[in-house]
Backbone as numpy.savetxt, mean C-alpha at the origin, in Angstrom:
# Nx Ny Nz CAx CAy CAz Cx Cy Cz
2.68 -9.96 -3.02 3.51 -9.05 -3.73 4.94 -9.50 -3.50
5.74 -9.49 -4.55 7.14 -9.91 -4.44 8.05 -8.88 -5.07
9.21 -8.71 -4.44 10.27 -7.90 -5.03 11.29 -8.88 -5.61
11.66 -8.66 -6.84 12.59 -9.55 -7.53 13.98 -8.93 -7.54
14.98 -9.71 -7.18 16.37 -9.26 -7.20 16.82 -9.07 -8.64
17.48 -7.96 -8.93 17.96 -7.72 -10.28 19.27 -8.44 -10.56
19.88 -9.03 -9.54 21.12 -9.79 -9.76 20.85 -11.30 -9.84
19.96 -11.81 -8.99 19.70 -13.25 -8.99 18.39 -13.62 -9.68
17.53 -12.63 -9.88 16.19 -12.82 -10.45 15.31 -13.71 -9.58
15.73 -13.91 -8.35 14.92 -14.62 -7.37 14.15 -13.63 -6.51
13.35 -14.13 -5.62 12.57 -13.28 -4.73 13.49 -12.65 -3.69
13.54 -11.31 -3.67 14.35 -10.59 -2.68 13.58 -10.50 -1.36
12.28 -10.23 -1.46 11.38 -10.21 -0.31 9.95 -10.28 -0.81
9.04 -10.56 0.10 7.64 -10.61 -0.28 6.77 -10.03 0.83
5.60 -9.61 0.46 4.61 -9.08 1.40 3.28 -9.73 1.06
2.62 -10.26 2.07 1.30 -10.87 1.86 0.28 -10.11 2.68
-0.70 -9.58 2.01 -1.78 -8.86 2.65 -2.68 -9.84 3.41
-3.21 -9.42 4.57 -4.18 -10.26 5.25 -5.43 -10.51 4.39
-5.69 -9.60 3.45 -6.85 -9.75 2.56 -6.49 -10.42 1.23
-5.20 -10.66 1.00 -4.78 -11.29 -0.24 -4.81 -10.35 -1.43
-4.86 -9.04 -1.18 -4.87 -8.06 -2.27 -4.06 -6.84 -1.85
-2.99 -6.56 -2.59 -2.15 -5.41 -2.28 -1.44 -4.97 -3.55
-1.20 -3.68 -3.67 -0.46 -3.16 -4.82 0.52 -2.10 -4.36
1.63 -2.01 -5.06 2.61 -0.96 -4.78 2.04 0.35 -5.29
2.00 1.34 -4.45 1.50 2.65 -4.83 2.63 3.63 -5.11
3.77 3.42 -4.44 4.89 4.35 -4.62 6.15 3.70 -4.07
7.27 3.90 -4.75 8.57 3.52 -4.23 9.40 4.80 -4.22
9.82 5.23 -3.03 10.56 6.49 -2.91 11.37 6.49 -1.62
12.58 7.05 -1.67 13.39 7.24 -0.48 13.74 5.96 0.26
13.88 4.86 -0.46 14.22 3.60 0.18 13.04 2.86 0.78
11.84 3.34 0.53 10.63 2.71 1.06 9.68 2.33 -0.07
8.82 1.38 0.23 7.77 0.97 -0.68 6.44 1.21 0.03
5.58 1.98 -0.59 4.26 2.29 -0.03 3.24 1.37 -0.71
2.56 0.59 0.10 1.64 -0.42 -0.41 0.21 -0.07 -0.03
-0.67 -0.13 -1.01 -2.10 0.00 -0.75 -2.64 -1.40 -0.51
-3.05 -1.67 0.72 -3.48 -3.01 1.10 -4.99 -3.15 0.94
-5.45 -4.32 0.59 -6.87 -4.58 0.40 -7.69 -4.45 1.67
-7.04 -4.33 2.83 -7.78 -4.18 4.08 -7.97 -2.71 4.47
-7.65 -1.80 3.54 -7.87 -0.37 3.77 -6.70 0.36 4.36
-5.55 -0.30 4.46 -4.38 0.33 5.06 -3.36 0.77 4.02
-2.65 1.83 4.36 -1.44 2.21 3.64 -0.30 1.65 4.47
0.53 0.82 3.87 1.62 0.16 4.57 2.95 0.67 4.04
3.84 0.99 4.94 5.18 1.45 4.57 6.16 0.33 4.85
6.92 -0.05 3.84 7.85 -1.14 3.97 9.24 -0.69 3.55
10.24 -1.21 4.22 11.62 -0.96 3.81 11.93 -1.82 2.59
13.07 -1.58 1.98 13.47 -2.37 0.82 13.66 -3.85 1.16
13.72 -4.16 2.43 13.82 -5.55 2.86 12.47 -6.24 2.90
11.40 -5.48 2.81 10.06 -6.03 2.90 9.48 -5.95 4.30
10.28 -5.52 5.27 9.78 -5.40 6.64 8.81 -4.23 6.75
7.65 -4.47 7.33 6.67 -3.40 7.53 7.13 -2.55 8.70
7.27 -1.25 8.46 7.73 -0.34 9.52 6.65 0.61 10.01
5.53 0.68 9.27 4.46 1.61 9.65 3.24 1.29 8.80
2.05 1.54 9.35 0.82 1.43 8.55 -0.22 2.39 9.12
-1.17 2.76 8.27 -2.23 3.67 8.68 -3.52 3.26 7.98
-4.61 3.18 8.72 -5.92 2.81 8.17 -6.49 4.02 7.40
-6.56 3.92 6.08 -7.06 5.02 5.25 -8.57 4.97 5.07
-9.13 3.79 5.07 -10.57 3.64 4.95 -11.00 2.41 5.73
-12.28 2.30 5.94 -12.82 1.19 6.74 -12.50 -0.15 6.08
-12.15 -1.10 6.90 -11.85 -2.43 6.37 -13.12 -3.06 5.81
-13.02 -3.68 4.64 -14.19 -4.31 4.04 -14.67 -5.50 4.88
-15.90 -5.89 4.64 -16.45 -7.08 5.30 -15.57 -8.28 4.94
-15.31 -9.18 5.91 -14.42 -10.33 5.65 -14.84 -11.22 4.49
-16.12 -11.26 4.18 -16.59 -12.11 3.08 -16.62 -11.39 1.74
-16.31 -10.10 1.73 -16.37 -9.32 0.50 -15.09 -9.52 -0.31
-15.26 -9.75 -1.60 -14.13 -9.91 -2.50 -13.50 -8.55 -2.76
-12.19 -8.44 -2.56 -11.49 -7.18 -2.78 -10.42 -7.40 -3.84
-10.49 -6.65 -4.92 -9.47 -6.70 -5.95 -8.36 -5.73 -5.61
-7.15 -6.05 -5.99 -5.99 -5.23 -5.63 -6.09 -3.80 -6.12
-6.70 -3.57 -7.25 -6.77 -2.22 -7.80 -8.08 -1.51 -7.47
-8.92 -2.14 -6.64 -10.19 -1.53 -6.28 -10.35 -1.47 -4.77
-11.08 -0.48 -4.31 -11.37 -0.43 -2.88 -12.62 -1.25 -2.59
-13.07 -1.24 -1.37 -14.19 -2.07 -0.95 -15.51 -1.72 -1.62
-15.58 -0.54 -2.26 -16.81 -0.15 -2.97 -16.71 -0.41 -4.45
-15.56 -0.94 -4.91 -15.38 -1.21 -6.32 -14.79 -0.05 -7.09
-14.39 1.00 -6.40 -13.77 2.14 -7.06 -12.28 1.90 -7.21
-11.71 2.39 -8.29 -10.27 2.25 -8.50 -9.53 3.14 -7.51
-8.54 2.58 -6.84 -7.75 3.34 -5.88 -6.80 4.28 -6.60
-6.84 5.56 -6.32 -5.86 6.47 -6.91 -4.51 6.27 -6.26
-3.48 6.77 -6.91 -2.13 6.63 -6.39 -1.86 7.55 -5.23
-0.65 7.45 -4.70 -0.20 8.35 -3.66 1.00 9.11 -4.20
1.39 10.17 -3.51 2.49 11.01 -3.98 3.34 11.45 -2.81
4.56 11.85 -3.12 5.46 12.40 -2.11 6.04 13.71 -2.63
6.18 14.66 -1.71 6.77 15.96 -2.06 7.21 16.64 -0.77
8.41 17.18 -0.78 8.90 17.96 0.36 8.92 17.20 1.67
9.23 15.90 1.62 9.28 15.12 2.84 7.93 14.65 3.36
6.88 14.86 2.58 5.53 14.43 2.97 5.02 13.39 1.99
4.13 12.54 2.48 3.43 11.57 1.64 1.96 11.95 1.65
1.35 12.00 0.49 -0.06 12.35 0.34 -0.82 11.11 -0.13
-1.88 10.77 0.61 -2.65 9.57 0.28 -4.14 9.86 0.39
-4.93 9.40 -0.59 -6.37 9.58 -0.51 -6.96 8.58 0.48
-7.97 9.02 1.20 -8.63 8.16 2.17 -10.10 8.04 1.88
-10.83 7.58 2.86 -12.26 7.36 2.72 -13.01 8.67 2.52
-14.04 8.63 1.70 -14.92 9.76 1.44 -14.20 10.98 0.88
-13.13 10.74 0.10 -12.43 11.82 -0.58 -11.47 12.62 0.27
-11.17 12.18 1.47 -10.24 12.89 2.34 -8.81 12.64 1.89
-8.04 13.70 1.72 -6.64 13.60 1.38 -5.82 13.78 2.66
-4.98 12.81 2.98 -4.17 12.87 4.19 -2.72 13.08 3.83
-2.04 13.96 4.57 -0.61 14.20 4.37 0.13 13.69 5.62
1.17 12.90 5.39 1.99 12.37 6.46 3.38 12.99 6.35
3.98 13.33 7.49 5.32 13.90 7.54 6.12 13.24 8.64
7.43 13.36 8.56 8.30 12.83 9.62 8.04 13.51 10.93
């Protein structure tokens, strides 16, 4: 995943998933929330530095192909949301997790 500079059109920063599959789920409050193919929700600053992560579902088998928009079972990953200083993210088996400062 790469962030492109709007002034130079070059790469401002990049993030590489250990599984090679990641998608931006939300950009809010100076942070980028990434759904990683290894089952983690990763919080990154605008610089691309990872500042926090949380395992939302079990990591897939190392030999299993994981697409960026699908979880380890082949289901499409729903988005995440923020409201009132909290981040809401779906986890394994339909569990909704709320994170707060």
